[in-house]
N, C-alpha and C positions, 0 to 999 in steps of 0.2 A: 274536495274529496280526492280528485285525481292527483293533486299535489301530494297528499298524504300517502296515497298508494304508491306513487313514484318514489317518495322518500323511503317507504318501507322496503320496496324492491331494492333500492340502492343500498340500504343497510344490510339486507340479507346477502346481496352479492358481495359486498365488502367483507362479510364474515365468512363466506363459504368459498367463493371462487378465488379470492386473493388473500386468504387468511395467512397470517405469519405469526411465528412464535416470539419474535423479538424485534423491537424497533429502536434504532439509535438515531437521535436527532442532534445535529451540530449546526450552529448558526455562524455564517460568514459575515462578519461585521462590514459596515460600509467601507469601501475601498479595498476589501479583501476578495481576491479572485482565485485563490489557491488554498486548498485545505488538505492537510496530511493527517490521517487518522491511524492510530496504532491500536490494533485489536487486543482484546482481553480474553481471558478464559471463557467469558460469556459469549464470545463471538465464534465459538466452535459450532459448526453445522453437523448435526447428528440426526440420523434417520429417526423418524416418528416423533422424537421429543423436541427437536429444534432443527428442522430441515429447511426453514426459510427465515432469512433475516432481511429487514429493510433498513437501509441507511438513508436518512433524510438530511439534505444539505439546504439550509435556508439562506437564500441569496438576498442581500439587502441593498446592493449598489444599484444606481439608476441606469447604468450603461446597457446597451443592447448587446446580447450575447451572440457572437458570430461563430464560435467553435467551442466544443467541449472535448477534453481529453480525460481519459480514465485509466488508472493503473491499479490492479489489485494483486497483492502478494499473498499466497496461500501456503500453509504448511500443515503438517499432520497434527500439530498441537499435542494434546494429551490423549488423543484418540487414535486408534489404528486406522491406517488408510486402506481402503478396500481396493481390490484389483478392478481396474476400469472405472474408477470413481472420477467424476468431474463435477464442476459447478456451472450452472447457467446464470448469466448476468443480464439484466435489462435495466434501462433507464427511462424514467417518466418525469413529467413536469406538471405543475399546476400553480395557480395564482395565489390561493389562500390556504393556510393550514387548516382552517375550519371547514373547508369544502372537501368532503371525503369522496366525491364521486366524479371529479372532473380531471383526472389524470390523463395527460396526453403522452403517448409513447414517443420517445425521442430516439432511443437506440433499441432496436429489436433484440429479443433474447438471443444470446450467443453463448456457446459452450467454451469453457476453458479446456486446456489440455488435461490429460489424466493427471490427477494429483496423487502421486505415489512417493513423493519425497518433499523435503522442505524447500521453500523459496520458489515455488511454482508461480510464474507470473502470467497474468492476463491483462492485456492492454486493448483499448479500442478508442476511437475518436469519431466525431461527426462534426461537419460544418454545415452552415445553411446555404452554401453555394454549390450547385451542381454544374459540372462542366459539360458543355455540348461540344463534341469534337468538330474539327473543321470539315467542310464538305465542299464539293464542286457542283456548279450549276452551269447549264448551257448558256452561252452568251451569243447574242445576235451581233454578228460581225459586219453585216452589210444591210442597210435599210433601203436600198434603191430598187429592190425587186418589186415588180408590179403585183399587187394583191388582187385576186388570190394566187397563191403559188400554183403554177400550171404543171409542175412535174416534169417539164422538159429540161433536158440537160443544157446547162449554160455555165459560163464562168461564175456568174453571180449565184445561181442556184446551188452550185456545188460547195460553196463555203458559207452559205447562209446561217446554218446552225452548227457548225463544226467547232466553234471555239468553246472554251471553258473558263470559268472564273472561280477561284478558290475563296470561299467565305471563311474568315478566321473563326477560331474557337470562341465560344461565348459562355457566359454564366448567367444563371437565373437564381432567384431566391425562392425555393419551394415552400419553406415553412419557417415559422417563428420559433426559436428555441429559447426565448427569454421568459423565464418563469421565476416565481418567488420561492418555490419549493421544488427540489429535485429529489427523486426517490430512486436509489440504486437498490434493486432487489436481487438477492443471492439465493439460489435454490440448489440444494444438494441433490445430485442425481446418482443413481446406480449403486447405492450402498446396500450391502448384503444384510447387515444387521444393525441394531440400535447401538452397538458398541463401536461402530466404524463411522468415520466422517473426516472432516477437515476443518481447519481454522482459518478465518480471515485475519491474517497477521497485519496487513497494512493496506490502506486505501489512499491513493493520491487523486484528488479531484480538482481539475483546472478549467476555469472559464476564460475564454478569450473575448474581449469586448472591443468596441469602437474606441 
């Protein structure tokens, strides 16, 4: 019973919180790590009638994904561009197409620049390595001081903890970006009327692997 309730909630959330008016699905065959998609007239984002479009890229290669790069080219298409209009993009991943409720956010929602002319470009990328900057730590220069340290001035005491050592920058792997299905969600923002909007003219989606 609990599983049925959870499934029902999941379906409701999927229909309300993240509903979209159009979904485009493209499969990247085994050995393909780059996909270029050319938008059509159906990829025009228009307020109220089609303000959200999902682009699904199905990844079929076995390699571990280390980095993702994304470029989106927008223009006004056949609709008028509104003043201050922009598009929000976000990227999610999940393992199976049939699983509708387990998307993991990979790239948080980010806004494009204002789309007031053709060929407006939005780019972003993310990798699974986060750099830790180099830092310094105190170094024990002399180990002959009698413990405990007595606080008295002496040649040994004065240099006991005055040295430093630089620790080189390091990297860690904070999360796994390897998924079978990647969902790029485009949401139109700030349109004044249903006759205004923008078109997704082109998407370039690139996966970098081991």
